[in-house]
N, C-alpha and C positions, 0 to 999 in steps of 0.2 A: 599559420597554425596548421599543424599536421592533422590529417583526417582521423588518425588513431587517437590523438589527444582530444579532438572534438567529440568523438564517440564516447570516450571515457567520461568526459564532463557531463555529457547528456545522460549517461547511465547513472551518474551520481545524483543528478537532478531527479531522475525517475525514482531512485532509491529513497530520496528524501520525501518525495510526494507519496510514495506507497507507505512509508513509515507513518506519515501524518494521517493518511487514510485509515491505516490499521488502528491507530490511537483513537480516532473518532469513532470507528465502528465498535471497538471494544468498550469504550465509555458510554456508548449509546446516545451520543449527542445527535440531535436532529431527528430521532425516531418518533413516530407517532405512537402514542400510548393506546394500547388495545385493552378494552375492558370487557369482561364476560361476567354478567350479572353483578356489576359494581366492583368486581375484583380485578386488579391489574394483572394481565397475563404477561409473563416475562418471555421475550423472544430471544433465542440464541443468535448472536451476531454471525452473519455469513462472511467468513474471512477468506474463503477460497478464491473469489474473483480478484482479491487484492494480492494474495500470495503468489499467484502465477507471474504477473509482471515483476514483482519484487525479486523472485528467484531468477528470472531471466535477466534482469538488470544487474544482479550481483554477478552472474556468470559472465555477462558482457564486460562489466567493469574489471573483473579479474583477468580476462583475456586481453584487454587493451590498456593495461597499465603503462603509462608513458615512461620512457627511460630517461 
């Protein structure tokens, strides 16, 4: 297997993992509920740490498309 093809498939795996992580963060699965005086306080999901590797993996996948 060519190294370019291996890098491409690795980038696709990273893209799938980041997409799953974004879904989980946006839905709020696994978050601890924070209450203030008995009222649930909504927290905005922090999506930036997941977007950086996603964008990098998309760029790498676009650059290493096997022919």
